[in-house]
N, C-alpha and C positions, 0 to 999 in steps of 0.2 A: 470382542467389543459388543456393545449393546445396540440394538436396532429395532425398528417397528416391523411387526409381522402381522398380517391379517389372515385369520383362519376361517372366516366366514362372515356373513352379515352380522354386524354388531360385535364381532369378536376380534378385537385389536389388542395385541400384547407387545410389550417391550421386553425383549429377552436376549440372552447371549447367543451370538452367531459367530461364525469364523471371522477372524480379522480380515479386513480388506487388505489386499496386497497386489503388487504389480503382477500382471500375467503376460501382457503383450508389450513389445518395445514401444508402442505408441500410447501406452497408458500413463496416467498420472494418479498418484495416491493423494487424496484430499481429506484433511481433517475438517469436519463440518463445524462451523462456528454459529451458523443460524440456518434454519430450515422453516418449512411452512406446511400446513395442511391445506390442500386445494379442494375447491368445491367438487372437482371431478373425482376426488378420493371418496366422496360420499356415495357415488353410484355403487361401487362394490360394498361399501359399508351397509347399504340397504339391501343389496341383491345377491352378493356372492354366495355361491353354494359352499357348504362345509368342505374344508380341505385338510388333509393330514399334514401336508408339508408347509402349507401357508404361502403367503405372497408378501414379498418385501415391498414396503411402501415408501412413497415420497419421490418427488422429482424437482423440487425447488430448493436450492441451497446455495449458500456462500461458504467458502472455507479456505484454509491455508494449505498450499501444496507442501506435502512432506517429502515426496520423492517422484521422480519421473523416469520413464523408460529410456533406453538408449537412443531411440529415434525421435524423441521429443525435442523440438528446437526453440519453441517460443516461450517456454515456461521454465521456472527453476524453483527449487525449494525455498519456501518463505513467501512466495507470491500469494496475495489474497485474490481469490478468483470467484466469479459468479458463473454458473452454468445455465444455459437454456434447458428447457424441460426434457429435451431429447438430446442424445449425442450424435455427432455427425463428423465426417472427415473434412468438410469444407472444400473439397476439390472435385467431387463427382459432378456430372452434368446438372443434376437438380440443385445441388448446393450452389453452383456457380450461377444458377438462375434465381437464387434467393429462396429456394424451397428446401431448406435443411430438414424439415420434417419428413421429406421423402428421400433422404440420402440413401444411396445404393449400398452404403457400408455402415449405416447408422443403426440406432436402436433405442430402446426405452430403458430408463432406470428401473430396477426391480425385476428385470426379466433376463432370461438367458445367462444366468450366472453373474449379472451385474448388480451391485448393491443398490438399495434404495436410498433416497436422500434423507429420510427420517431416521438417522442413526449417527454414530460417532465418526464414521469415516466412509469414504466411497472410492472405489476404483472407477476412474473415468476413462473409458475407451476413447480413442481418436482425440486425445487431449488437445493437440494443436488446433484442430478444427472446431473444438467445442468450447473450451474455457476462455473467458475474457478476464484479463488482469484488471483489478480495480485500483485506482490511484489514491487509496485512502487506507487508514489503519483499521485493524480488526475490531476496534471499539468505537469507530466513528458513528456519530449520531445519524448519519445518512443511511446506515446499513439496512433498516427496514425498507426504505424506498428503493435502494439498490437491489434488494432481494426481489422486489416485484418485477424487475426486468427479466427474471428467470421465467416468468409465466404471465401473471395477470395484467401487468402494464403493457407488455409486448402483445398480449392477446387483445386487449382493448384497442391498441394501435392498429393491429391487423384488421380488426372489425371495421375501424374507421376507414382504412384504406380500401377494404373490400366494398364498403358502402359508398365509395367515391366522395367522402367528405372533403369539403374545401371552403375557401373564403366565401362568405355571404350566404351559405346554405343553412337550411333548417334541418335539424337532425333529431330523430327519435331514438332513444335507447330503451329497449324492452328488457327489463330485469334490473334489480337494484342490489345484486350481489357484488362481490369484489371485482369481477370482470366488468359488470355493468358500470360500476363507479369509475373504473379506469377508462372505460369507453367514453365517459363524459369528459374526463381529462383529455383524452386523445382527440375528441371532436373539437373541443375548444382550442387545443394546441394547433390543429390544422386549419383554424380560421372560421369555424361555424359561428354564426351570429346568434343562433337560437338552438337550444338543446332541450328537448322535451323528454323527461325521464318517466317511464311507466313503472311504478312500484308502489308498495303500500306499507313498508316498514319505516316508521317515522324517523328512527335514528339514522337509517341509511339515506333516506330522502334528505335529511338535514345535511349530511355529508355531501351528497350529490349537489346540493345547492351551493355549498362552499366550494366545490370543485368547478362550478360554472353552469349548472343546469338553470335554465331560465323559467321553465314551466314544469309542473308535476301533474301527472294523470294517475290517480289512485284507483280508478275504476278498472274493471276487467271485462273481457269479452266484447260484446256489441257496444256496451256503454263506453268502453275505452276507445274503440274505433270512432264512435260518434264524437267523443270529446276531442280527440286529436284533429278530426276534420273541422270541428268548430274552431279550434285554435289556429287553423291554417286556411281559413276562408273556403273550406270544402275541398281543398286540393290534396291534402296529405303532405308528408315531408319529403324533401329531396333525397334524404338518406335515412335508412333504418339499420340500427345495429341490434341484432337479436342475440341475447346473452343467456338464454334459458335452455332451449332444446326441446321442451315439451311441445306437442302438437298445437295446443291452444296459443302458446306464445309465438310459434312460427306463423300460425294463421293470422294472429293480430298484426305481426310485423308486415306480412304481405298485404294486409288490407289497409294499412295506414300509409304505405308508400305512394307517392304521387306518380302520375303518368311520366314515364321516362326516367324515373328514379332508380335507386339501387338499394338492395338489402345485403348487408354483410352478416353472415351466419357464424356465430361463435359457440352457441350452445351445442353440446353433443346431441345429435338427433336421436330421439326416442321412437321415431317412426320411419318406415322406409320410403314413404311417399311425401311429396311436397304439396300442401294444399294450395288453393287459388291458382292452379297451374294455367287454366285457360285465360282468366282475366289478366294475370301478369304477363302472359304471352302477348295478348293483343294490346296491352298498355306499354309494351316495350320496356318492361322492368328488368333490370339486371339483378340476378341472384348469384352471389359469390360467397366466399368465405371458406372456412375449414380450420384445421389446427394451425396455430400461428407459428411461422418459422422464426421463433424468437431470436435465434442466433443472427438472423439478418437485420434485426432491429436494435440490438443492444447498444451498438456503438453510436447509432443515431440518437437514441433516447438518453444515453448516459450523460452528456453535457447538461441537459435540462435538469436532471436530478442533481448533479454536482453543483450547479449554480443556483439551485433552489427555485427554478421556474415552475416545476411540478413537484408535488409531494404525494405520490401514490402510496407511500408507506403508511399513510393515515388509515388505510383500509384494515390494518392490523389493530384489533381492539382487545386482544388477549395475548399474553406472553406466558409460556409454560416451559418447564424443564422436560427433558426427554422422557423421564419416567411417567410424566403426566399426560403423555400423548393420547392414551385411550380416553381420558376425560375430555381432551381437546376435540376428538372426533364426536363424542356425545354432545358437547356444547354446540358445535357447528351444526350437527344434524338436528338439534332441537331449537335452532335459531337463537341460542343464548349468545353466540359469538358470530361475528361476520367472517373474520379470518384470523387464524391462530398462528402466532409466531413461536417457533421452537428454538430454544437455546440449549443445545446439548451440554 
């Protein structure tokens, strides 16, 4: 079969790899019908050291179950399924607490002999605890939005929960990438009356406003902090969802949260320390967040997608074939595309 392999920074190839096949009795074999390139895939695209063996890529996909292991009970051949971006058993202590990203028996796609999602097929370990059956056909118009439940929409929701978003609150979203845009959806869905998005890409800002952003701050650094305080009578926002991960973005997030507020961190940290530690301590600011346990959220968010109340699939602005994945990485890295949909 064909799949995406990264061999180093900027070196992405689609090449022939061994066919995905069942290994463990808890596995499912899934033929991929749609997948995506994630913003987090751009970190190795920019930084990965050269490798002779390469790294299988992709962790967001929808597909059709082709076969299941003898111990799989909740799935059958022909089911259309979506996966969260990590696999998990659904039964360990952490899974039962809703922290599937910390599953004691889970793991990541593209690692430890497990296929990546940017390919023709994937062996999904712990299939019963991982995959969610979708009640639609494989050509349904909702599939782009359903695919976002694999990662970006679930991640935006996680950030909103981590930032204690709720009815009547004012929320700031730092970052206008796909996760930031989904965080706008999540904040409005949870009852925020005002959502301030911090970003500067005009096409993304326009989409954020369609998703429910009420205010836009295009400035950066001190000017952005001053502008948010100006918009909030000097107090800052009740909730901040940080969707970038760079130190400057994290510092901005922590400077615009109001006393007693909360910051939900979604961007993968690029520094080991958290800025503004003293001030946020004395201001009783809650700092939370981390990798989203998407499996815990899919069933909650699914009805809103199916009934058209939210349309997170609009973050996809380019669709490509599997063979064109290297150009998809280039386009996202060069900001020509917001998020790329792959249709193998």
